[in-house]
N, C-alpha and C positions, 0 to 999 in steps of 0.2 A: 596379201598380197601389194606392194605398189606396183603399180600398171604404168610404164614410158616406154617410149618409143616414134616410130612412122609409119605412116600409113601409105599405100602407093598404088597409083592403078596397075596394072600388067603390063600397058604399054611404057613405062615409066616417064607419062607426062605429065604425074601430076607428084609430089612426094609432099608431103606435109608432115608435122608432130602431131602426136596424142595430145591433146588439153589436158594441163596439170595438175597433179594431187587425183587422181585418178586412184582406185583398190581393185583391186580383183581377189573373187571369191571364190574357192571351189569349194566344192560337197567331194566328199568319194567316202567309200565305208571301208573299214580292216576287218583285215585277213588274218589267218593264223595260220603261215605254211611255213613249210618244209626247207632247210637246207644243213648246211655243215658251220665250223665252227674251226679256227685253225686251231691247232696243239699248242701253241709260244702264244710270246706277250706279243711279239712283231705279228701274229697272222690270227691274231685273233675279232676280225672283221667276221660276220657273218657274211655268207654265202649263196645266196639260194638255189634251189634244187632244181635240174633238167626237169621234172617233175614235182614242182610245188607243192599239192597238192591241196591248196584253197580250203578254208575254211571258212565260216561263217562265226561271228563271234557264240559262243557259248555250248562250241562242237567243240568236243575232248578230243586231242592226238595221243594217240599211244607210241610211244618211245620203245621199239620194238629192242626187247636183250639182245648186246652182242652188239647192234648197230653204233654204228660213227651218227649222231642224227642232232640237230637243232630245233627248235622252233620260233621264230620269228611272230611278231606282229606287222603286220606289213601296212600302209597307208596302199590301197585297192585302187591306184589309177586308172585301171580296164571296166573297171563300174563308179565312173565318175556321175551323178545326179545331179550335177545345175553347174554352171557355169555364171559369172554374172559380174556384170563393171558396176561400179556404185562410184561417186563422189569420196576422196579421200574428207579427215579434215582441211577444210580450207578450200573445197575443191567450189567448183560452180558453175560445171556444167549443167547443161540443161536436161528433161526428163527423156527429150526427142533425139539429143545426140550422145545421151544413151543408151539407147534402142537401138540407132543406128549401129556403134558398137557394139551391142548386142550380136547384132543381126551379123557386119562383118565381120568381126575375128574373133569371138567366144568360142564359134565350133570348131574353128582351125587349134587353135588353143585347146582348143576337148583333146582333138588329134592327137594333137603336137603330143599330151600327156599319157595318152592311153598307149603314144609307140614309144615313145622314148624313154616314160618313167614306169610304163606297168607296175607291177611290185616289187620295184626295186626300193624303196626306203619305207625305213622298219625304223619301229618307236624302242620295241628292245625285244631282246632273246633269251636263251635257256640254250645249256645244251650238255649234252652227255660226255663231253668231252673233258676231261681236266687234268689239270697237274697238281699232285699232293706233293707241297716244297717243306711241309711239314712233317717230321718225324710224327707227333705227336697228336697232329690233327685229324681229323677225321670229315669226307667230303659227303651234302648228300646229293644224291646219285637222283636226276630225272627219270620218271618212267613214264608220264603222263603228264599231259598239256591243256588247259584251256583258260580263255577271259571273256569277260561280261561287262557290259558298259549298262551303269545302275544308273538311272535317271538326274540329273538335279529338279530343284525346286527352285524356280525363278523367285515366286515370290515370298520364300522365306531366306532366299540368299543362300541356297546350296550347290552351290556346281555338280556338275554331273561324276561320277566315279570310273575306271577303269579296274577292275577285280581283274588278279592274276591268280589262279590256282594251278600249284605245281604239285605233282603227287612223289614222292620219293620212297627211294625200295627200304623195303623194312618202315615203310609208313601206315596209318592208319588204313585201316579196310586193305589190307596187304595189298594200296596201292590198286586195286579195281574201281572199276567203275561200273554202275548196273545200267544206266542211259546216257543218251548223248541226249546234246540238245536241250539242256536244261540248264536255266542260266544261274552262273554262280554270282549268288550273294552274302550279305553279309545282314544274319540279322540276331536279335537278341531272344532270351524265351519267350514274349511276347508275340513273335515269328515278324512284327512287322521289318522289311528291309530297309534299310538305316545305312546314310554312309557310313563305312568304317573308316575314315580319317578324322583324325580328330579334330576338336574347332582352331584354327589357329596351326596346325601341319598340314604338309603336303605330301606327305605321303605317310602308310601305316604296313607295317608285314607282321604278320600275325603265325608263330612258330604252330603247329601240335606234330611233339615231336618230341622221344625220354632222348634227354641227354641224359652220362653218364660223366661227371667232376673228375681228372684224373684225382690216381693217390686218395680216393675218398670212398668211405664206403656205404653210402648211399645215391640216390639218382630221385631226378625230379621229372615232373611232365613243364617243359615248357609250352606257353599255348598262348 
């Protein structure tokens, strides 16, 4: 993100702007956290729980039957791994000055994000609270959730992928899980993990669920 502002001595005797064209890079992990989502369109934002029970990628969170729950993939600013200041395109700050900025303000920026951001910001979430507003519709009810990261391949220009697995009531395996901490991956029969996103697309949804068409005498499996 672009970085701008001023630096000042504690006694106020010196105030000067930061060099132009600086870039702040923050590295943080993702976490699966618990919370809730409002039941109406106006209140459907995710609210983190008092005890969010954060778990790392690949760990499965069970959405207890009968409980009103949501799970979100949050940016875990409580576990920042690196804060670094660089020159943005067009920047001309020399390495010694960049190191000075790192020593002077990077630690303070890290503490700011830990205290003010925490687990507040999330990429996406799912909820077992829903409004079925169509008489002939059927809603898939989440019962378990996890996500994992599939690393990209720089040489082959394949970006990394975030995979999300959502078990639903009545789904394959009776929505039970045998183990935790097993990465969610996509692979053909060869067994090689590959990106599930087709070339030229930015996302992909894979269904494994029995669909019963209305007013028909047959059913099909969508995968």
